[in-house]
Each structure stands twice: as structure tokens, then as C-alpha cells.
C-alpha positions as a Markdown table, in Angstrom:
| # | Residue | x | y | z |
|---|---|---|---|---|
| 1 | Unk | 0.0 | 0.0 | 0.0 |
| 2 | Unk | 1.3 | 3.4 | -0.9 |
| 3 | Unk | 1.2 | 6.2 | 1.7 |
| 4 | Unk | 1.4 | 10.0 | 1.1 |
| 5 | Unk | 1.4 | 13.0 | 3.4 |
| 6 | Unk | 0.2 | 16.4 | 2.0 |
| 7 | Unk | 0.1 | 19.6 | 3.9 |
| 8 | Unk | -1.9 | 22.8 | 3.0 |
| 9 | Unk | -1.8 | 25.9 | 5.1 |
| 10 | Unk | -3.3 | 29.4 | 4.8 |
| 11 | Unk | -0.8 | 32.2 | 4.1 |
| 12 | Unk | -1.3 | 35.0 | 6.6 |
| 13 | Unk | -2.7 | 38.3 | 5.2 |
| 14 | Unk | -3.9 | 36.6 | 1.9 |
| 15 | Unk | -6.7 | 34.3 | 0.7 |
| 16 | Unk | -3.9 | 32.0 | -0.7 |
| 17 | Unk | -2.7 | 28.7 | 0.7 |
| 18 | Unk | 0.7 | 27.0 | 0.4 |
| 19 | Unk | 0.8 | 23.2 | 0.0 |
| 20 | Unk | 3.7 | 20.8 | 0.1 |
| 21 | Unk | 4.7 | 17.2 | -0.3 |
| 22 | Unk | 8.2 | 16.3 | 0.7 |
| 23 | Unk | 10.5 | 19.0 | -0.8 |
| 24 | Unk | 7.9 | 20.2 | -3.4 |
| 25 | Unk | 5.7 | 23.3 | -2.7 |
| 26 | Unk | 3.0 | 25.1 | -4.6 |
| 27 | Unk | 0.9 | 28.2 | -3.9 |
| 28 | Unk | -2.9 | 28.1 | -4.5 |
| 29 | Unk | -4.9 | 31.3 | -4.9 |
| 30 | Unk | -7.8 | 32.8 | -6.7 |
| 31 | Unk | -7.2 | 35.1 | -9.7 |
| 32 | Unk | -6.6 | 38.7 | -8.8 |
| 33 | Unk | -9.8 | 40.5 | -8.1 |
| 34 | Unk | -11.9 | 37.3 | -7.6 |
| 35 | Unk | -13.2 | 36.7 | -4.1 |
| 36 | Unk | -10.1 | 38.3 | -2.4 |
| 37 | Unk | -7.6 | 36.5 | -4.6 |
| 38 | Unk | -4.3 | 38.1 | -5.4 |
| 39 | Unk | -3.2 | 35.8 | -8.2 |
| 40 | Unk | -0.2 | 34.6 | -6.2 |
| 41 | Unk | -0.4 | 31.1 | -7.6 |
| 42 | Unk | -2.4 | 28.5 | -9.5 |
| 43 | Unk | -6.2 | 28.5 | -9.1 |
| 44 | Unk | -8.1 | 25.4 | -8.3 |
| 45 | Unk | -9.2 | 24.8 | -12.0 |
| 46 | Unk | -5.6 | 25.1 | -13.2 |
| 47 | Unk | -4.4 | 22.6 | -10.6 |
| 48 | Unk | -7.2 | 20.2 | -11.5 |
| 49 | Unk | -6.3 | 20.4 | -15.2 |
| 50 | Unk | -2.6 | 19.9 | -14.4 |
| 51 | Unk | -3.4 | 16.9 | -12.2 |
| 52 | Unk | -5.6 | 15.2 | -14.8 |
| 53 | Unk | -3.0 | 15.9 | -17.6 |
| 54 | Unk | -0.3 | 14.5 | -15.4 |
| 55 | Unk | -2.1 | 11.2 | -15.3 |
| 56 | Unk | -1.9 | 10.8 | -19.1 |
């Protein structure tokens, strides 16, 4: 059985979050001007598309 640990934490003063697995990190945020987003990183739709594309 494969095991994985993923952490996701809010970034203070923003609506963004930082996630990491091992030594890899990523910032998740809404686009600038959308629901408090600042465009600091990928949005959820972009991450979903990348994840699905990575499976193929």
C-alpha cells in the first residue's frame, strides 16, 4: 500500500494557501480581483487540469 502526506496551510494576510509534499511546494490562490484572490499562484481549476493531464 502506498502512503502519502500532503500539507496545506493558509498564508497570513492573503486568501492564498501553500501546499507541500516532501520537498515540493505550490501556492494556490484565486485570480486577482476574484473573491479576495491576489493571483499569487495557481487557481483550483488550473491545478485540477494539471493533475488530470499528469495522469496521461
